[in-house]
All heavy atoms as an XYZ file, in Angstrom:
848
protein
N      44.657    -75.867     32.882
C      43.812    -75.127     33.738
C      43.291    -76.078     34.878
O      42.740    -77.082     34.577
C      42.633    -74.541     33.000
C      41.564    -73.889     33.915
S      40.232    -73.139     33.009
C      39.074    -74.395     33.189
N      43.594    -75.660     36.071
C      43.102    -76.484     37.213
C      41.829    -75.913     37.718
O      41.579    -74.744     37.742
C      44.116    -76.435     38.363
C      45.385    -77.199     38.050
O      45.291    -78.132     37.274
O      46.455    -76.823     38.638
N      40.907    -76.835     38.126
C      39.692    -76.393     38.811
C      39.634    -77.027     40.155
O      40.223    -78.140     40.359
C      38.394    -76.789     37.996
O      38.297    -78.169     37.915
C      38.413    -76.181     36.587
N      39.028    -76.371     41.084
C      38.938    -76.906     42.455
C      37.506    -76.984     42.845
O      36.705    -76.160     42.377
C      39.719    -76.011     43.379
C      41.243    -76.004     43.071
C      41.788    -75.037     42.210
C      42.089    -77.010     43.516
C      43.112    -75.065     41.846
C      43.402    -77.045     43.132
C      43.919    -76.077     42.317
O      45.261    -76.093     41.999
N      37.232    -77.937     43.750
C      35.789    -78.017     44.190
C      35.384    -76.772     44.956
O      36.221    -76.137     45.601
C      35.772    -79.264     45.110
C      37.205    -79.494     45.418
C      38.045    -78.880     44.351
N      34.136    -76.445     44.890
C      33.597    -75.285     45.617
C      33.530    -75.564     47.107
O      33.823    -76.707     47.545
C      32.243    -74.926     45.084
O      31.315    -75.879     45.397
N      33.049    -74.581     47.868
C      32.941    -74.812     49.336
C      31.662    -75.589     49.634
O      31.584    -76.119     50.723
C      32.831    -73.444     50.022
C      34.184    -72.709     50.032
O      35.241    -73.402     49.982
N      34.116    -71.376     50.046
N      30.773    -75.637     48.774
C      29.502    -76.434     48.937
C      29.538    -77.656     48.015
O      29.570    -77.465     46.803
C      28.294    -75.563     48.637
O      27.129    -76.296     48.735
N      29.523    -78.811     48.519
C      29.605    -80.014     47.726
C      28.232    -80.708     47.703
O      28.028    -81.683     48.418
C      30.658    -80.965     48.254
C      32.065    -80.424     48.190
C      32.472    -79.220     47.648
C      33.245    -81.011     48.722
N      33.772    -79.071     47.782
C      34.311    -80.155     48.402
C      33.495    -82.163     49.430
C      35.639    -80.439     48.797
C      34.814    -82.468     49.780
C      35.857    -81.602     49.457
N      27.349    -80.263     46.895
C      26.038    -80.888     46.772
C      25.923    -81.630     45.465
O      24.820    -81.971     45.076
C      24.943    -79.796     46.962
C      25.055    -78.706     45.903
O      25.986    -78.762     45.008
N      24.201    -77.748     45.934
N      27.001    -81.876     44.811
C      26.966    -82.554     43.467
C      27.393    -84.006     43.540
O      27.665    -84.607     42.554
C      27.844    -81.800     42.481
C      29.260    -81.830     42.857
O      29.592    -82.020     44.042
O      30.178    -81.621     41.981
N      27.430    -84.590     44.778
C      27.853    -85.999     44.862
C      26.500    -86.822     44.733
O      25.964    -87.278     45.727
C      28.512    -86.310     46.199
C      29.662    -85.397     46.408
C      28.963    -87.790     46.264
C      30.891    -85.521     45.458
N      25.980    -86.864     43.489
C      24.764    -87.515     43.248
C      24.900    -88.947     42.690
O      23.959    -89.490     42.247
C      23.923    -86.630     42.305
O      24.605    -86.431     41.124
N      26.107    -89.435     42.675
C      26.346    -90.776     42.125
C      25.841    -91.760     43.137
O      26.272    -91.847     44.318
C      27.831    -91.005     41.861
C      28.323    -89.951     40.870
C      28.125    -92.425     41.368
C      29.860    -89.890     40.787
N      24.889    -92.568     42.684
C      24.267    -93.563     43.596
C      25.254    -94.735     43.728
O      25.856    -95.193     42.817
C      22.947    -94.073     42.992
C      21.955    -92.960     42.806
C      21.504    -92.388     44.166
N      20.617    -91.315     44.006
C      20.845    -90.069     44.393
N      21.954    -89.735     45.056
N      19.932    -89.054     44.221
N      25.238    -95.339     44.939
C      26.110    -96.429     45.274
C      26.023    -97.546     44.270
O      27.048    -98.063     43.769
C      25.745    -96.905     46.695
C      26.522    -98.147     47.154
C      27.814    -97.996     47.535
C      25.893    -99.410     47.112
C      28.560    -99.147     47.959
C      26.621   -100.480     47.506
C      27.968   -100.396     47.940
O      28.631   -101.467     48.326
N      24.818    -97.982     43.924
C      24.662    -99.125     43.052
C      25.102    -98.850     41.591
O      25.355    -99.793     40.864
C      23.196    -99.600     43.111
C      22.239    -98.515     42.847
C      21.600    -97.743     43.802
C      21.797    -97.968     41.583
N      20.754    -96.847     43.222
C      20.878    -96.922     41.850
C      22.079    -98.295     40.261
C      20.248    -96.217     40.832
C      21.443    -97.577     39.257
C      20.550    -96.538     39.546
N      25.230    -97.576     41.258
C      25.627    -97.319     39.837
C      27.172    -97.063     39.684
O      27.630    -96.780     38.594
C      24.849    -96.099     39.308
O      25.401    -94.859     39.926
N      27.867    -96.989     40.815
C      29.255    -96.729     40.774
C      30.035    -97.879     40.086
O      29.821    -99.028     40.458
C      29.872    -96.545     42.168
C      29.366    -95.314     42.868
S      30.101    -95.027     44.517
C      30.068    -96.594     45.318
N      30.884    -97.585     39.109
C      31.644    -98.633     38.450
C      32.587    -99.322     39.413
O      32.965   -100.486     39.209
C      32.364    -98.062     37.260
O      33.304    -97.070     37.730
N      32.970    -98.615     40.499
C      33.935    -99.175     41.490
C      33.244    -99.855     42.616
O      33.871   -100.140     43.633
C      34.859    -98.083     41.961
C      34.258    -97.045     42.909
C      33.522    -95.873     42.241
O      33.349    -95.874     41.006
O      33.090    -94.942     42.924
N      31.931   -100.154     42.523
C      31.140   -100.724     43.554
C      31.684   -102.045     44.097
O      32.111   -102.911     43.311
C      29.705   -100.923     43.039
C      28.707   -101.300     44.084
O      29.060   -101.250     45.266
N      27.573   -101.718     43.663
N      31.729   -102.108     45.435
C      32.139   -103.364     46.078
C      31.010   -103.754     47.039
O      30.027   -103.038     47.186
C      33.459   -103.252     46.917
O      33.158   -102.404     48.032
C      34.615   -102.650     46.083
N      31.210   -104.841     47.771
C      30.194   -105.279     48.759
C      30.303   -104.559     50.071
O      29.558   -104.833     51.020
C      30.233   -106.782     48.983
N      31.280   -103.606     50.180
C      31.445   -102.887     51.475
C      30.216   -101.992     51.701
O      29.830   -101.194     50.801
C      32.728   -102.066     51.402
C      33.089   -101.373     52.717
C      33.476   -102.183     53.796
C      32.973   -100.047     52.895
C      33.785   -101.564     55.032
C      33.285    -99.425     54.039
C      33.712   -100.189     55.148
O      34.001    -99.645     56.345
N      29.627   -102.065     52.878
C      28.346   -101.418     53.145
C      28.324    -99.924     53.137
O      27.307    -99.293     52.964
C      27.747   -101.983     54.474
O      28.647   -101.599     55.506
N      29.465    -99.306     53.460
C      29.481    -97.822     53.541
C      30.500    -97.223     52.573
O      31.080    -96.175     52.867
C      29.688    -97.313     54.976
O      31.029    -97.817     55.420
C      28.660    -97.825     55.946
N      30.695    -97.878     51.477
C      31.636    -97.365     50.503
C      31.228    -95.963     49.975
O      30.080    -95.692     49.754
C      31.711    -98.330     49.305
C      32.739    -97.937     48.256
C      32.837    -98.901     47.089
O      32.319   -100.025     47.192
N      33.437    -98.493     46.055
N      32.238    -95.112     49.865
C      32.029    -93.713     49.405
C      32.352    -93.666     47.910
O      33.137    -94.417     47.367
C      32.936    -92.755     50.092
C      32.984    -92.890     51.601
C      31.630    -92.638     52.252
C      31.673    -92.857     53.749
N      31.756    -94.254     54.272
N      31.641    -92.759     47.199
C      31.961    -92.557     45.805
C      33.380    -92.033     45.570
O      33.836    -91.205     46.345
C      30.964    -91.524     45.281
C      29.929    -91.484     46.356
C      30.553    -91.892     47.634
N      34.027    -92.499     44.554
C      35.415    -91.998     44.278
C      35.388    -90.498     44.078
O      36.323    -89.774     44.495
C      35.917    -92.643     42.972
C      36.513    -93.985     43.174
C      37.152    -94.549     41.907
O      37.317    -93.828     40.973
O      37.437    -95.726     41.890
N      34.356    -89.899     43.485
C      34.285    -88.508     43.288
C      34.412    -87.700     44.582
O      35.023    -86.669     44.629
C      33.028    -88.132     42.509
C      32.957    -86.603     42.166
C      31.654    -86.283     41.390
C      31.631    -84.781     41.141
N      30.357    -84.405     40.479
N      33.775    -88.186     45.640
C      33.867    -87.526     46.898
C      35.282    -87.517     47.395
O      35.775    -86.435     47.789
C      32.990    -88.220     47.960
C      33.062    -87.707     49.374
C      32.660    -86.282     49.515
C      32.243    -88.610     50.334
N      35.986    -88.640     47.318
C      37.363    -88.685     47.762
C      38.262    -87.883     46.887
O      39.223    -87.236     47.386
C      37.830    -90.143     47.877
C      37.458    -90.859     49.164
C      38.024    -90.238     50.387
C      36.037    -91.144     49.315
N      37.963    -87.817     45.587
C      38.779    -87.034     44.658
C      38.639    -85.538     45.083
O      39.662    -84.810     45.072
C      38.280    -87.292     43.214
C      38.866    -86.226     42.257
C      38.767    -88.624     42.737
N      37.403    -85.103     45.340
C      37.252    -83.719     45.779
C      38.091    -83.405     47.016
O      38.712    -82.349     47.101
C      35.745    -83.364     45.994
C      34.996    -83.257     44.767
C      33.615    -82.805     44.957
O      32.882    -83.312     45.868
N      33.098    -81.904     44.101
N      38.075    -84.295     47.998
C      38.845    -84.088     49.205
C      40.368    -84.039     48.944
O      41.084    -83.173     49.387
C      38.520    -85.174     50.230
C      37.159    -85.140     50.852
C      36.877    -86.437     51.579
C      36.971    -83.980     51.785
N      40.768    -84.968     48.093
C      42.252    -85.088     47.801
C      42.713    -83.924     46.954
O      43.712    -83.301     47.241
C      42.539    -86.423     47.125
C      42.293    -87.595     48.066
C      43.945    -86.507     46.556
C      42.228    -88.954     47.475
N      41.971    -83.538     45.925
C      42.368    -82.409     45.028
C      42.400    -81.109     45.866
O      43.290    -80.321     45.671
C      41.383    -82.300     43.811
C      41.544    -80.973     43.130
C      41.694    -83.456     42.868
N      41.452    -80.926     46.737
C      41.365    -79.679     47.487
C      42.349    -79.558     48.629
O      42.501    -78.507     49.220
C      39.932    -79.465     48.050
O      39.602    -80.399     49.010
N      42.998    -80.691     48.964
C      43.893    -80.629     50.166
C      45.323    -81.165     49.951
O      46.074    -81.349     50.865
C      43.242    -81.411     51.297
O      43.027    -82.772     50.945
N      45.625    -81.455     48.666
C      46.940    -82.017     48.407
C      47.428    -81.728     46.988
O      46.653    -81.248     46.164
C      46.941    -83.529     48.625
O      46.212    -84.225     47.608
N      48.690    -82.043     46.726
C      49.252    -81.917     45.404
C      49.801    -83.238     44.924
O      50.025    -84.174     45.720
C      50.411    -80.913     45.451
C      50.012    -79.546     45.852
O      49.139    -78.955     45.246
N      50.583    -79.033     46.960
N      49.931    -83.391     43.577
C      50.543    -84.634     43.099
C      51.861    -84.919     43.840
O      52.616    -84.069     44.232
C      50.819    -84.335     41.590
C      49.795    -83.377     41.242
C      49.597    -82.460     42.515
N      52.067    -86.218     44.059
C      53.217    -86.746     44.775
C      53.138    -86.630     46.345
O      53.985    -87.137     47.005
C      54.556    -86.124     44.335
O      54.811    -86.486     42.998
N      52.132    -85.958     46.832
C      51.931    -85.883     48.287
C      51.466    -87.301     48.812
O      51.116    -88.132     48.005
C      50.776    -84.914     48.674
C      51.284    -83.454     48.620
O      52.429    -83.186     48.477
O      50.346    -82.571     48.866
N      51.543    -87.526     50.067
C      51.160    -88.770     50.681
C      49.774    -88.596     51.343
O      49.571    -87.702     52.128
C      52.194    -89.251     51.729
C      53.546    -89.456     51.078
C      51.691    -90.520     52.423
C      54.681    -89.779     52.053
N      48.881    -89.482     51.012
C      47.561    -89.484     51.600
C      47.486    -90.683     52.559
O      47.785    -91.797     52.205
C      46.457    -89.708     50.492
C      46.656    -88.633     49.370
C      45.066    -89.639     51.140
C      46.455    -87.188     49.777
N      47.121    -90.409     53.793
C      47.064    -91.474     54.844
C      45.631    -91.761     55.235
O      44.856    -90.834     55.489
C      47.838    -90.966     56.075
C      47.739    -91.897     57.209
C      48.271    -93.210     57.155
C      47.147    -91.522     58.456
C      48.181    -94.084     58.229
C      47.046    -92.392     59.480
C      47.539    -93.692     59.394
N      45.235    -93.031     55.212
C      43.916    -93.395     55.568
C      44.036    -94.510     56.593
O      44.325    -95.679     56.255
C      43.178    -93.935     54.337
C      41.741    -94.303     54.677
O      41.310    -94.255     55.814
N      41.015    -94.728     53.647
N      43.755    -94.221     57.883
C      43.946    -95.250     58.936
C      42.808    -96.229     58.988
O      42.836    -97.247     59.707
C      43.926    -94.413     60.211
C      43.169    -93.179     59.887
C      43.418    -92.913     58.398
N      41.717    -96.065     58.168
C      40.596    -97.009     58.080
C      40.285    -97.290     56.604
O      39.327    -96.790     56.025
C      39.385    -96.389     58.754
C      39.681    -95.951     60.134
C      39.905    -94.626     60.442
C      39.743    -96.846     61.205
C      40.230    -94.218     61.755
C      40.047    -96.446     62.482
C      40.242    -95.077     62.784
N      41.157    -98.068     55.994
C      41.202    -98.353     54.555
C      39.829    -98.841     53.957
O      39.432    -98.486     52.890
C      42.338    -99.279     54.192
C      42.527    -99.581     52.723
C      43.010    -98.326     51.997
C      43.566   -100.693     52.589
N      39.240    -99.786     54.662
C      38.013   -100.483     54.184
C      38.246   -101.001     52.771
O      39.201   -101.717     52.513
C      36.818    -99.541     54.268
N      37.355   -100.604     51.798
C      37.461   -101.192     50.466
C      38.470   -100.433     49.564
O      38.578   -100.740     48.382
C      36.082   -101.254     49.769
O      35.601   -100.000     49.596
N      39.129    -99.430     50.039
C      40.216    -98.814     49.411
C      39.904    -97.619     48.504
O      40.755    -97.194     47.700
N      38.780    -97.056     48.667
C      38.391    -95.904     47.785
C      39.413    -94.729     47.916
O      39.789    -94.145     46.883
C      36.982    -95.369     48.134
O      36.053    -96.531     47.962
C      36.573    -94.285     47.189
N      39.892    -94.414     49.083
C      40.833    -93.326     49.214
C      42.102    -93.648     48.540
O      42.694    -92.795     47.859
C      41.103    -93.021     50.743
O      39.853    -92.682     51.343
C      42.093    -91.908     50.932
N      42.648    -94.892     48.660
C      43.831    -95.257     47.963
C      43.702    -95.301     46.505
O      44.602    -94.838     45.775
C      44.302    -96.659     48.495
O      44.633    -96.569     49.866
N      42.590    -95.763     45.993
C      42.329    -95.836     44.587
C      42.306    -94.403     44.010
O      42.932    -94.104     43.006
C      41.009    -96.613     44.270
C      40.494    -96.388     42.827
C      41.178    -98.086     44.604
N      41.510    -93.559     44.693
C      41.468    -92.119     44.191
C      42.851    -91.479     44.241
O      43.257    -90.756     43.321
C      40.491    -91.381     45.032
N      43.591    -91.723     45.276
C      44.964    -91.187     45.481
C      45.839    -91.675     44.258
O      46.563    -90.857     43.645
C      45.604    -91.639     46.801
O      44.863    -91.160     47.813
N      45.761    -92.929     43.997
C      46.614    -93.496     42.926
C      46.200    -92.829     41.530
O      47.094    -92.512     40.780
C      46.459    -95.027     42.855
C      47.412    -95.663     41.842
C      47.257    -97.190     41.973
C      48.210    -97.845     40.973
N      48.161    -99.368     41.104
N      44.915    -92.739     41.279
C      44.499    -92.164     40.093
C      44.841    -90.651     39.928
O      44.989    -90.152     38.776
C      42.956    -92.302     39.915
C      42.533    -93.690     39.664
C      40.987    -93.832     39.556
C      40.566    -95.227     39.276
N      39.119    -95.298     39.061
N      45.058    -90.019     41.034
C      45.426    -88.595     41.064
C      46.961    -88.389     41.244
O      47.390    -87.286     41.557
C      44.666    -87.838     42.188
C      43.163    -87.756     41.970
C      42.512    -87.271     43.207
C      42.874    -86.910     40.761
N      47.733    -89.461     41.112
C      49.181    -89.375     41.181
C      49.702    -88.978     42.585
O      50.694    -88.288     42.717
C      49.776    -88.424     40.121
N      48.972    -89.423     43.653
C      49.393    -89.219     44.994
C      49.965    -90.563     45.510
O      49.502    -91.648     45.045
C      48.293    -88.776     45.924
C      48.024    -87.327     46.039
C      47.614    -86.668     44.751
N      47.121    -85.307     44.937
C      46.680    -84.576     43.964
N      46.658    -84.991     42.774
N      46.195    -83.348     44.202
N      50.820    -90.528     46.482
C      51.233    -91.715     47.184
C      50.203    -91.952     48.289
O      49.540    -90.959     48.716
C      52.596    -91.530     47.763
C      53.668    -91.225     46.751
N      54.162    -92.172     45.880
C      54.230    -90.043     46.391
C      55.040    -91.611     45.117
N      55.085    -90.280     45.398
N      50.095    -93.171     48.805
C      49.089    -93.417     49.836
C      49.558    -94.485     50.778
O      50.371    -95.352     50.465
C      47.789    -93.853     49.166
C      47.892    -94.978     48.235
C      47.815    -96.308     48.734
C      48.161    -94.797     46.915
C      47.955    -97.363     47.906
C      48.332    -95.887     46.018
C      48.176    -97.148     46.508
N      48.998    -94.382     51.993
C      49.230    -95.358     53.032
C      47.870    -95.684     53.655
O      47.154    -94.756     53.921
C      50.190    -94.849     54.169
C      51.588    -94.479     53.575
C      50.307    -95.861     55.310
C      52.402    -93.749     54.567
N      47.525    -96.901     53.731
C      46.232    -97.350     54.282
C      46.451    -98.430     55.282
O      47.303    -99.318     55.197
N      45.562    -98.432     56.334
C      45.651    -99.449     57.339
C      44.248   -100.056     57.441
O      43.234    -99.344     57.517
C      46.011    -98.810     58.742
C      47.421    -98.249     58.657
C      45.890    -99.907     59.827
C      47.785    -97.483     59.873
N      44.206   -101.395     57.441
C      42.903   -102.114     57.554
C      43.144   -103.459     58.251
O      44.078   -104.103     57.909
C      42.329   -102.321     56.161
C      41.027   -103.097     56.170
C      39.937   -102.466     57.093
O      39.617   -101.297     56.845
O      39.470   -103.171     57.995
N      42.304   -103.801     59.201
C      42.528   -105.052     59.945
C      41.637   -106.164     59.329
O      41.985   -107.355     59.556
C      42.135   -104.865     61.388
C      40.667   -104.548     61.659
C      40.396   -104.394     63.126
O      41.268   -104.456     64.014
N      39.105   -104.213     63.444
N      40.626   -105.886     58.597
C      39.815   -106.931     57.977
C      40.428   -107.468     56.599
O      40.591   -106.705     55.674
C      38.411   -106.345     57.643
C      37.417   -107.446     57.183
O      37.736   -108.080     56.193
N      36.324   -107.559     57.909
N      40.766   -108.713     56.683
C      41.440   -109.349     55.498
C      40.635   -109.205     54.214
O      41.174   -108.998     53.153
C      41.803   -110.794     55.787
N      39.299   -109.428     54.331
C      38.469   -109.385     53.099
C      38.482   -107.998     52.506
O      38.607   -107.842     51.299
C      37.018   -109.726     53.441
C      36.093   -109.744     52.237
C      36.525   -110.745     51.143
O      36.690   -111.926     51.415
N      36.708   -110.273     49.933
N      38.442   -106.976     53.306
C      38.483   -105.579     52.760
C      39.868   -105.327     52.097
O      39.881   -104.608     51.108
C      38.271   -104.532     53.960
C      36.941   -104.635     54.680
C      36.767   -104.019     55.861
C      35.875   -105.351     54.138
C      35.550   -104.120     56.520
C      34.640   -105.455     54.756
C      34.479   -104.815     55.972
O      33.311   -104.874     56.617
N      40.904   -105.868     52.667
C      42.223   -105.720     52.025
C      42.247   -106.340     50.682
O      42.819   -105.769     49.743
C      43.334   -106.292     52.944
S      43.585   -105.436     54.469
N      41.563   -107.517     50.523
C      41.549   -108.163     49.215
C      40.799   -107.280     48.230
O      41.257   -107.120     47.058
C      40.868   -109.546     49.352
C      41.813   -110.515     50.149
C      40.540   -110.135     47.973
C      41.130   -111.825     50.578
N      39.656   -106.722     48.639
C      38.911   -105.807     47.726
C      39.765   -104.636     47.344
O      39.773   -104.184     46.201
C      37.648   -105.331     48.437
C      36.589   -106.427     48.630
C      36.491   -107.632     47.981
C      35.511   -106.401     49.571
N      35.426   -108.354     48.471
C      34.789   -107.549     49.429
C      35.057   -105.476     50.483
C      33.622   -107.888     50.160
C      33.945   -105.738     51.196
C      33.246   -106.962     51.133
N      40.432   -104.011     48.336
C      41.254   -102.821     48.046
C      42.388   -103.171     47.061
O      42.643   -102.418     46.134
C      41.839   -102.253     49.340
N      43.069   -104.300     47.244
C      44.144   -104.689     46.378
C      43.631   -104.921     44.965
O      44.245   -104.456     43.978
C      44.808   -105.968     46.882
C      45.699   -105.737     48.116
C      46.937   -104.949     47.777
O      47.461   -105.096     46.634
O      47.348   -104.125     48.589
N      42.486   -105.567     44.832
C      41.880   -105.795     43.500
C      41.587   -104.477     42.811
O      41.878   -104.288     41.633
C      40.638   -106.638     43.638
C      39.955   -106.909     42.330
C      40.798   -107.677     41.389
C      40.007   -108.042     40.060
N      40.894   -108.522     39.082
N      40.973   -103.589     43.619
C      40.663   -102.244     42.989
C      41.914   -101.487     42.614
O      41.938   -100.761     41.600
C      39.850   -101.426     44.057
C      38.475   -102.049     44.283
C      37.695   -101.228     45.246
N      37.338    -99.950     44.680
C      37.060    -98.895     45.387
N      37.090    -98.906     46.717
N      36.741    -97.764     44.837
N      42.983   -101.606     43.389
C      44.275   -100.949     43.018
C      44.848   -101.559     41.817
O      45.484   -100.821     40.951
C      45.245   -100.991     44.236
C      44.849   -100.042     45.369
C      45.703   -100.398     46.641
C      45.133    -98.627     45.011
N      44.714   -102.855     41.598
C      45.203   -103.493     40.398
C      44.463   -102.953     39.204
O      45.089   -102.686     38.142
C      44.987   -105.003     40.462
C      45.913   -105.747     41.389
C      45.611   -107.256     41.442
O      44.901   -107.740     40.508
O      45.941   -107.867     42.410
N      43.182   -102.771     39.295
C      42.367   -102.258     38.195
C      42.840   -100.861     37.685
O      42.794   -100.549     36.563
C      40.872   -102.297     38.564
C      40.393   -103.706     38.674
C      40.071   -101.508     37.506
C      39.042   -103.859     39.273
N      43.283   -100.058     38.683
C      43.708    -98.660     38.342
C      44.989    -98.683     37.412
O      45.308    -97.641     36.885
C      44.031    -97.833     39.609
O      45.156    -98.358     40.282
C      42.867    -97.732     40.472
N      45.659    -99.821     37.309
C      46.801    -99.899     36.346
C      46.399    -99.660     34.973
O      47.091    -99.081     34.179
C      47.518   -101.254     36.525
C      48.141   -101.474     37.854
C      49.288   -100.511     38.161
O      50.009   -100.115     37.237
O      49.410   -100.181     39.337
N      45.176   -100.040     34.616
C      44.679    -99.919     33.285
C      43.443    -98.919     33.144
O      43.131    -98.560     32.032
C      44.270   -101.295     32.663
O      43.257   -101.894     33.533
C      45.496   -102.197     32.552
N      42.851    -98.602     34.284
C      41.673    -97.719     34.228
C      41.800    -96.617     35.224
O      41.681    -96.831     36.398
C      40.399    -98.551     34.514
C      39.110    -97.718     34.476
O      39.192    -96.511     34.057
O      38.053    -98.289     34.832
N      42.071    -95.440     34.702
C      42.302    -94.284     35.577
C      41.043    -93.383     35.614
O      41.120    -92.226     36.152
C      43.491    -93.438     35.136
C      44.775    -94.252     35.026
C      45.595    -94.123     36.244
C      46.934    -94.723     36.056
N      47.287    -95.577     37.159
N      39.947    -93.756     35.033
C      38.749    -92.955     34.976
C      38.118    -92.732     36.360
O      38.177    -93.671     37.192
C      37.707    -93.488     34.002
O      37.349    -94.796     34.513
C      38.211    -93.610     32.579
N      37.507    -91.608     36.550
C      36.812    -91.325     37.765
C      35.499    -90.739     37.362
O      35.418    -89.727     36.688
C      37.582    -90.248     38.650
C      38.983    -90.789     39.067
C      36.738    -89.934     39.928
C      39.926    -89.811     39.580
N      34.364    -91.369     37.832
C      33.032    -90.905     37.500
C      32.805    -89.566     38.109
O      32.974    -89.335     39.308
C      32.032    -91.913     38.029
C      30.646    -91.647     37.504
C      29.612    -92.722     38.019
O      29.961    -93.598     38.817
N      28.460    -92.690     37.492
N      32.580    -88.534     37.249
C      32.275    -87.201     37.740
C      33.513    -86.258     37.749
O      33.419    -85.135     38.155
N      34.605    -86.783     37.217
C      35.873    -85.922     37.153
C      36.695    -86.323     35.940
O      36.951    -87.551     35.777
C      36.689    -86.194     38.378
C      37.929    -85.357     38.523
C      37.906    -84.024     38.917
C      39.120    -85.958     38.409
C      39.042    -83.289     39.067
C      40.344    -85.258     38.518
C      40.278    -83.918     38.859
O      41.435    -83.192     39.012
N      37.032    -85.353     35.133
C      37.823    -85.747     33.982
C      38.670    -84.552     33.535
O      38.148    -83.381     33.538
C      36.853    -86.099     32.790
C      37.571    -86.531     31.517
C      36.606    -87.056     30.480
O      35.441    -86.955     30.595
N      37.153    -87.535     29.381
N      39.917    -84.757     33.193
C      40.847    -83.751     32.719
C      40.911    -82.554     33.702
O      40.935    -81.382     33.284
C      40.475    -83.276     31.341
C      40.580    -84.374     30.272
O      41.487    -85.276     30.452
O      39.753    -84.394     29.349
N      40.895    -82.794     34.991
C      40.966    -81.780     35.983
C      39.719    -81.030     36.231
O      39.701    -79.940     36.910
N      38.602    -81.379     35.701
C      37.309    -80.699     35.820
C      36.300    -81.602     36.468
O      36.088    -82.793     36.082
C      36.810    -80.278     34.426
C      35.431    -79.539     34.576
C      37.855    -79.320     33.782
N      35.572    -81.051     37.516
C      34.427    -81.783     38.154
C      33.170    -81.454     37.338
O      32.940    -80.387     36.941
C      34.255    -81.295     39.582
C      35.411    -81.683     40.446
C      36.446    -80.858     40.662
C      35.366    -82.948     41.033
C      37.543    -81.224     41.509
C      36.460    -83.360     41.875
C      37.505    -82.467     42.083
N      32.346    -82.514     37.140
C      31.085    -82.308     36.425
C      30.021    -83.176     37.125
O      30.343    -84.095     37.906
C      31.204    -82.709     34.971
C      31.862    -83.977     34.639
C      33.191    -84.217     34.478
C      31.245    -85.245     34.449
N      33.436    -85.534     34.257
C      32.284    -86.159     34.219
C      29.914    -85.673     34.457
C      31.971    -87.558     33.965
C      29.625    -87.001     34.228
C      30.662    -87.906     34.000
N      28.781    -82.881     36.819
C      27.622    -83.552     37.493
C      27.514    -84.984     36.951
O      27.666    -85.247     35.802
C      26.335    -82.862     37.205
C      26.224    -81.582     37.944
C      25.806    -81.839     39.406
O      26.604    -82.099     40.266
N      24.529    -81.640     39.712
């Protein structure tokens, strides 16, 4: 059974400091937010393009959701963070607030 996010997304209550995927990037978004965007606008194996990769949350969420991804980033430090986070997804596919195709608080 697939579930999809509603039209009103007021359940992104995960605080930045409590995110397991937290990096030092100042405007990092919660994975759950990107998961909602990706699930509602793509299918597995689709390509997700992010022209402003930053710490890689979009790519990480894409990989965890079985999407292909392309990201562009000019800051070398941000690329290092993104690569490290992508490596972690090899063994950890969990997403805070989303499990087995269901969104939860």
